[in-house]
Structures are given as structure tokens and as C-alpha cells.
VODOBA-767374 format. One record per residue (C-alpha): residue number from 1; z, x, y. Coordinates in Angstrom, 3 decimals. Example, Ala and Ser with C-alpha at 12.3 -4.5 7.8 and 13.67 -1.06 7.14 Angstrom:
2
SITE   nr         Z         X         Y
SITE    1     7.800    12.300    -4.500
SITE    2     7.140    13.670    -1.060
END
This chain:
305
SITE   nr         Z         X         Y
SITE    1   155.461    65.521    47.364
SITE    2   158.046    66.761    49.865
SITE    3   159.883    63.829    51.417
SITE    4   161.510    64.756    54.738
SITE    5   163.604    61.588    54.651
SITE    6   165.158    62.553    51.309
SITE    7   166.257    66.185    51.417
SITE    8   167.695    67.765    48.283
SITE    9   171.458    68.236    48.201
SITE   10   172.196    71.482    50.054
SITE   11   175.887    71.867    49.214
SITE   12   176.833    75.519    48.799
SITE   13   174.130    76.781    51.165
SITE   14   175.087    78.547    54.403
SITE   15   172.318    78.441    56.999
SITE   16   172.193    80.101    60.410
SITE   17   170.183    78.250    63.070
SITE   18   169.636    79.924    66.426
SITE   19   169.338    77.688    69.476
SITE   20   170.809    74.586    67.872
SITE   21   172.076    72.855    71.003
SITE   22   168.908    70.937    71.893
SITE   23   165.423    70.013    70.783
SITE   24   164.066    71.295    67.491
SITE   25   167.107    73.436    66.775
SITE   26   169.490    70.525    67.198
SITE   27   167.532    68.293    64.833
SITE   28   167.180    71.101    62.283
SITE   29   170.980    71.481    62.341
SITE   30   171.448    67.721    62.043
SITE   31   169.061    67.430    59.102
SITE   32   170.465    70.445    57.261
SITE   33   174.092    69.419    57.801
SITE   34   173.305    65.842    56.803
SITE   35   172.073    67.143    53.449
SITE   36   175.295    69.067    52.868
SITE   37   174.507    72.577    54.095
SITE   38   177.124    74.622    55.935
SITE   39   175.379    75.210    59.261
SITE   40   176.184    78.092    61.573
SITE   41   174.941    76.969    64.989
SITE   42   174.221    80.033    67.120
SITE   43   173.816    79.528    70.870
SITE   44   174.740    80.891    74.294
SITE   45   176.807    77.955    75.527
SITE   46   179.947    76.980    73.649
SITE   47   180.167    73.719    75.608
SITE   48   176.645    72.667    74.632
SITE   49   177.284    73.771    71.045
SITE   50   180.458    71.667    70.851
SITE   51   178.555    68.646    72.157
SITE   52   175.818    69.202    69.565
SITE   53   178.410    69.456    66.794
SITE   54   180.064    66.223    67.950
SITE   55   176.677    64.474    67.933
SITE   56   175.982    65.651    64.392
SITE   57   179.410    64.506    63.221
SITE   58   178.899    61.128    64.861
SITE   59   176.167    60.623    62.259
SITE   60   177.642    62.715    59.437
SITE   61   181.458    62.756    59.799
SITE   62   181.927    65.372    57.075
SITE   63   179.257    67.741    58.404
SITE   64   180.148    71.426    58.089
SITE   65   178.900    72.895    61.381
SITE   66   180.457    75.862    63.187
SITE   67   179.633    77.633    66.433
SITE   68   178.491    81.253    66.650
SITE   69   178.107    82.810    70.137
SITE   70   174.673    84.414    70.491
SITE   71   172.552    85.292    73.514
SITE   72   169.192    86.562    72.271
SITE   73   168.401    87.845    75.768
SITE   74   171.243    90.371    75.514
SITE   75   171.154    92.979    72.731
SITE   76   174.891    93.581    73.043
SITE   77   175.451    89.893    72.226
SITE   78   173.002    90.129    69.324
SITE   79   174.856    93.103    67.858
SITE   80   178.231    91.391    68.213
SITE   81   176.942    88.190    66.601
SITE   82   175.267    90.062    63.747
SITE   83   178.503    91.925    62.996
SITE   84   180.433    88.672    62.800
SITE   85   177.762    86.895    60.740
SITE   86   177.515    89.765    58.256
SITE   87   181.302    89.656    57.760
SITE   88   181.122    86.032    56.628
SITE   89   179.774    84.437    53.439
SITE   90   176.144    85.273    52.536
SITE   91   173.376    83.324    54.243
SITE   92   170.947    81.342    52.131
SITE   93   168.802    80.674    55.197
SITE   94   168.217    82.058    58.695
SITE   95   166.188    79.773    60.958
SITE   96   165.164    81.853    63.985
SITE   97   164.461    78.856    66.199
SITE   98   165.790    79.703    69.680
SITE   99   163.424    80.644    72.441
SITE  100   162.259    80.368    76.010
SITE  101   159.329    78.015    76.634
SITE  102   157.779    79.014    79.909
SITE  103   158.991    80.818    83.015
SITE  104   156.922    80.333    86.189
SITE  105   158.009    83.714    87.545
SITE  106   158.637    86.900    85.648
SITE  107   162.269    87.087    84.577
SITE  108   164.024    89.755    82.564
SITE  109   166.579    89.906    79.778
SITE  110   169.835    91.816    80.172
SITE  111   168.025    94.850    78.767
SITE  112   165.070    94.606    81.149
SITE  113   162.470    93.037    78.841
SITE  114   160.186    90.207    79.986
SITE  115   162.246    87.098    79.207
SITE  116   159.933    85.241    76.818
SITE  117   158.929    88.273    74.743
SITE  118   162.459    89.671    74.937
SITE  119   164.118    86.450    73.775
SITE  120   161.577    84.866    71.453
SITE  121   160.622    88.043    69.606
SITE  122   162.821    91.048    70.412
SITE  123   166.135    89.174    70.224
SITE  124   165.304    87.768    66.814
SITE  125   163.805    91.071    65.679
SITE  126   167.086    92.798    66.544
SITE  127   169.194    90.135    64.811
SITE  128   167.106    90.344    61.645
SITE  129   166.974    94.159    61.710
SITE  130   170.766    94.404    61.824
SITE  131   171.273    91.760    59.144
SITE  132   168.376    92.799    56.896
SITE  133   170.380    94.726    54.256
SITE  134   172.712    91.742    53.843
SITE  135   169.810    89.280    53.880
SITE  136   168.031    91.270    51.165
SITE  137   171.139    91.338    49.001
SITE  138   171.677    87.591    49.401
SITE  139   168.020    86.641    48.880
SITE  140   167.992    84.846    52.226
SITE  141   165.029    82.761    53.371
SITE  142   164.138    83.936    56.900
SITE  143   162.135    81.431    58.963
SITE  144   160.382    82.343    62.212
SITE  145   159.370    79.693    64.763
SITE  146   155.646    79.960    65.395
SITE  147   153.378    77.952    67.663
SITE  148   149.819    76.657    67.800
SITE  149   149.554    78.728    70.997
SITE  150   149.114    81.864    68.848
SITE  151   145.460    80.885    68.565
SITE  152   144.822    82.019    72.131
SITE  153   146.723    85.332    72.168
SITE  154   146.114    88.819    70.801
SITE  155   148.521    91.691    70.141
SITE  156   147.083    94.431    72.303
SITE  157   148.898    97.083    74.353
SITE  158   147.874    95.301    77.546
SITE  159   149.225    91.943    76.335
SITE  160   152.509    93.310    74.970
SITE  161   153.238    95.347    78.082
SITE  162   151.045    93.747    80.786
SITE  163   150.741    95.119    84.295
SITE  164   150.999    91.600    85.760
SITE  165   152.727    88.397    84.657
SITE  166   151.094    85.140    83.620
SITE  167   153.359    82.425    82.250
SITE  168   151.113    80.834    79.611
SITE  169   149.849    84.191    78.389
SITE  170   153.381    85.584    78.118
SITE  171   154.517    82.597    76.063
SITE  172   151.520    82.664    73.696
SITE  173   151.894    86.430    73.214
SITE  174   155.593    86.077    72.451
SITE  175   154.904    83.419    69.796
SITE  176   152.084    85.438    68.242
SITE  177   154.512    88.374    68.080
SITE  178   157.046    86.155    66.304
SITE  179   154.437    85.103    63.768
SITE  180   152.946    88.544    63.203
SITE  181   156.437    89.930    62.620
SITE  182   157.236    87.110    60.191
SITE  183   154.100    87.637    58.120
SITE  184   154.408    91.430    58.100
SITE  185   158.092    91.199    57.201
SITE  186   157.110    89.028    54.224
SITE  187   154.657    91.687    53.059
SITE  188   157.208    94.486    53.374
SITE  189   159.942    92.487    51.649
SITE  190   157.619    91.939    48.698
SITE  191   156.490    95.575    48.596
SITE  192   160.071    96.847    48.544
SITE  193   161.266    94.361    45.928
SITE  194   163.699    92.605    48.262
SITE  195   165.103    89.271    47.153
SITE  196   164.783    87.951    50.720
SITE  197   161.692    86.015    51.804
SITE  198   160.041    85.491    55.191
SITE  199   158.175    82.332    56.228
SITE  200   156.705    81.121    59.523
SITE  201   156.881    77.472    60.582
SITE  202   155.815    75.493    63.631
SITE  203   156.566    71.980    64.918
SITE  204   153.138    70.895    66.113
SITE  205   153.157    69.099    69.451
SITE  206   156.774    67.878    69.605
SITE  207   157.700    66.097    72.835
SITE  208   160.908    64.741    74.285
SITE  209   159.293    61.395    75.145
SITE  210   159.103    60.566    71.412
SITE  211   162.482    62.045    70.504
SITE  212   165.497    59.792    69.838
SITE  213   168.669    59.980    71.889
SITE  214   171.743    61.812    70.686
SITE  215   175.082    61.480    72.526
SITE  216   175.771    64.439    74.806
SITE  217   172.671    66.382    73.703
SITE  218   169.465    66.798    75.762
SITE  219   166.953    65.411    73.280
SITE  220   165.066    62.450    74.745
SITE  221   163.015    62.734    77.931
SITE  222   161.713    59.635    79.666
SITE  223   157.993    59.337    80.384
SITE  224   155.761    56.585    81.786
SITE  225   154.453    54.175    79.196
SITE  226   150.851    55.117    79.970
SITE  227   151.616    58.746    79.159
SITE  228   153.275    57.763    75.898
SITE  229   150.210    55.740    74.894
SITE  230   147.906    58.673    75.667
SITE  231   150.006    61.224    73.767
SITE  232   151.142    59.123    70.820
SITE  233   148.067    59.788    68.616
SITE  234   148.475    63.570    68.916
SITE  235   152.206    64.187    69.338
SITE  236   155.526    63.469    67.670
SITE  237   159.228    63.645    68.441
SITE  238   161.283    66.779    68.065
SITE  239   163.128    65.171    65.170
SITE  240   159.834    65.056    63.253
SITE  241   158.835    68.452    64.642
SITE  242   161.918    69.945    62.995
SITE  243   160.816    68.917    59.508
SITE  244   158.412    71.849    58.917
SITE  245   161.204    74.214    60.000
SITE  246   163.678    72.598    57.644
SITE  247   161.229    72.518    54.760
SITE  248   160.393    76.181    55.269
SITE  249   164.113    76.969    55.201
SITE  250   165.154    75.109    52.049
SITE  251   162.140    74.273    49.869
SITE  252   161.833    76.837    47.038
SITE  253   158.186    75.831    46.562
SITE  254   157.286    77.349    49.950
SITE  255   156.225    80.904    49.031
SITE  256   157.022    84.152    50.782
SITE  257   154.586    84.742    53.654
SITE  258   153.641    81.072    54.000
SITE  259   152.964    79.120    57.190
SITE  260   154.423    75.616    57.363
SITE  261   153.517    72.958    59.918
SITE  262   152.371    69.359    60.371
SITE  263   149.451    68.366    58.152
SITE  264   147.655    66.197    60.705
SITE  265   144.690    66.794    63.001
SITE  266   144.781    70.273    64.561
SITE  267   148.344    70.569    63.137
SITE  268   149.668    68.572    66.089
SITE  269   151.640    65.990    64.122
SITE  270   152.163    64.866    60.547
SITE  271   154.176    65.604    57.440
SITE  272   155.426    69.171    56.786
SITE  273   152.943    71.108    54.658
SITE  274   151.431    74.531    54.075
SITE  275   148.863    75.095    56.838
SITE  276   146.541    77.964    57.817
SITE  277   147.319    80.451    60.586
SITE  278   144.598    82.271    62.472
SITE  279   143.600    85.508    60.687
SITE  280   144.654    87.710    63.612
SITE  281   148.274    86.538    63.134
SITE  282   148.213    88.196    59.709
SITE  283   146.539    91.444    60.781
SITE  284   148.803    94.113    59.302
SITE  285   147.849    97.022    61.576
SITE  286   148.588    95.063    64.760
SITE  287   151.856    93.798    63.271
SITE  288   152.874    97.324    62.287
SITE  289   152.280    98.538    65.835
SITE  290   154.358    95.610    67.091
SITE  291   157.217    96.506    64.756
SITE  292   157.090   100.142    65.853
SITE  293   157.230    99.042    69.497
SITE  294   160.078    96.634    68.748
SITE  295   162.047    99.394    67.054
SITE  296   161.525   101.723    70.020
SITE  297   162.545    99.058    72.560
SITE  298   165.638    97.856    70.714
SITE  299   166.677   101.092    69.021
SITE  300   166.784    99.222    65.702
SITE  301   164.570    99.933    62.691
SITE  302   164.027    97.753    59.666
SITE  303   165.909    99.009    56.615
SITE  304   164.738    97.819    53.223
SITE  305   166.427    98.259    49.837
END
């Protein structure tokens, strides 16, 4: 049985984690670095990244963590980061964690895309598309951050390019796009004989009120005791929420195309395990249309061996 408190030794593995300065991404970096992996922490803010690295080293003084500038809401930044990453040692893992969770009003990326779809899906799509030849050669495990919210979204032309903006719908659609891309990428990697693998993972209901403090890093969020008592049976901290992401990244027993998440009720909390996704997240025709649209919007097409 996978034990999240006793990770295998990860020395010799180089793992890229996007959005590692807070929340799930921070704890994924901490857990991976604590097990000996060389972690490449990709984020927009160098100051926040340096604080995250200091917090990790306060727990693991010998942790190998380095900063990589990356703004997923700016394709020029994505291209620059991908060029630098590809020039370094091969990646054994790419945890595409970063994302925008909610925006009350419609906001746009530097390239004019709706912020949540543009960051959560298109930014990672572009990063992976540029790196894909190198990832295939290295046999990299690519992990995409899904969400239970995919259950309430559909990939239709009107949802991908809506005429009006609704916050919750935009977020759910962006996460369904992430998942559909991850599952379809897994299928195409297998069909083309690539050594790389693609897995989707999600954290369940991970809340700041149950997350431990880390010096200089926004992890814990105070909440009234009554709210903690109400949420405790169905939620967990972001440190625990990171475990399915970490397991998906490093466990060789997680197969290509799998979905990893908490094993508890409604996948809201629990130990990291293989869990079912809704069938529409694995619908190949919708995912293929999404990939075609992503290629048109970013100007980047997937290249397989």
C-alpha cells in the first residue's frame, strides 16, 4: 500500500512543479524535495519562490530546489521557460499544478485569453507542447491537476468560447479541459510509442483552514472553529491534498492515463489512490477538438516521436 508519509528515495530525479510558491504546489515541492528529488520550482514571483525555498530548507536543509521564472498567463514567458528547461538535465516528472481558482470578473491573459482557461489549460498545454519531444525522449511522467468540478462542465463550443462570463462555469470548464487534455495525451503517447506518460490527479477538497503553517509562505488560513467542525469530515489540508499529486508524479505503479485522488467519500479527502473520472472527461472526440483549438490559439502543435 502506498504510504504518503514514507516516500521512496527520489535521488537522481529532476521534477518540475509549476506554481510551487503556495498551497498544493508548495507542499508537493516540499514532499518531493524532502524525499531527495531535485525540484525545479516554476512560478511568476521570484520573491515568493525564494521564500518557499527557504521554508523547504528550514525542514530539509539539504533540499535541492531551484527557481524557474514562468508566467503561464503569458505565452512569451512560457516559451522562454521551456527553452531554459529543455537546455537542462532531463525531467523525470512534470507536475502541471499552477492555476487560477476563480475570478469574479472576466480577466484576460497577456495573449487575450480568458484568464482561467488561458492559465490553467492553455499555458500548460503550450509548455508541454514545446517540451514534448524532450519529455518523450526522457520518459517523463506528466501530471495534470484536475478537479472534482469537472463533473459539472462539458467541452462544447459555447463553453470553451462563451459569449458571456460566469466565474464558476469558467473554472469548471478550465479544469475539465486540463483533464481531457491529460487523458487524451496519455492515449496519443501510447499510440505513438512514446516513453513519456500522462496522468491526471486531484487534491479533493483541500482547504487552508486545515493546512499547517510554513514560514513566509501563504499556506494556513484562519477560520472560525464552528466552520472547521462543519468541514472537517469532508475536507483536508493542502499538505494532504498534495499527496495524490505527488503519488501520480513518482509512483511507477500508477499507469499511463490514470486518475489519482483521495479515496474517501465523493473523493473529497483520504489517502491517494486510483479513482474514477466522469466518462465525459475521457471522451476522445471532445478532447481532440480541444487540442485542435489549443493548437490554433497558441500556435503550437503536439509533436510525437
